[in-house]
N, C-alpha and C positions, 0 to 999 in steps of 0.2 A: 670194791671189798674194802673197808677201811682197815688203817693200818693195826689197831687193835686187834679184830677176827682174823686179817692175813699173819701176824703172828700165833694166834693160837692154832692155825690150820694146820702152820709150818713145824710147831712145836708135837701136834700130835702126830702129822707124816712122820716125825721122827723119831717118836716113839713104836708106830707102828713100823718103821722102817729097821729100828734096834731088835723089836722082839721077833720080826720074820727072819731076820740074819741070823737072831742066835737060836732059833725054834722050829725056821721050815713054813712052809706053807699052812694057812689058816683058814677059816671063813671068819665072816664078818662077827658073826658073836661069840668065837674062840678071842678074837681081838679087844672085844667090848668087854667078857672076861678077866681078860691077861693084862690088858695096859692102864684101867681104870679109867679107860675115855670114856665117853654114854655115845650111843648108836649113831648120833648125829656129826658126833666129831669125828668118829669112827670114817663114816660116808664121806665127810668134807676130804678126808685125809686120804684115804683111798683113792678120790678125785684128782688131788694133787698132785700122789704121787704116781697114778696113771695116766695123766698130763705131761709130768717129766720122763715118760717110758720106763717108768723105775719098777712096775710092776707087771706082772703077767696073772691073767683070771682063768681058772680052769673050771670048767660046769662039770658037778657029778650029783647028775638027779636035779633036783631042786636046787641045790647046793652051787654054789660059788666059792673056790678056793682062790686065795691071793700067795702069791708069792714072788720074792726077789726077781726083777728081770736080771738074766747073765750081763754083767759088763764086760 
């Protein structure tokens, strides 16, 4: 991953972490609507946070809801 992309994904992950910290669980669509990030950036950031063990995923029907993992 290039340094520029790495920084962009890290920044997006920070926005998502902050949103979830203040608002609780959310779907990817809700994250797109409320963070100003596009869908690709949200998906990359979700992967980043999941890889670091900072997210939990819950399935509700066809939807996936993301929340911060307990620290």
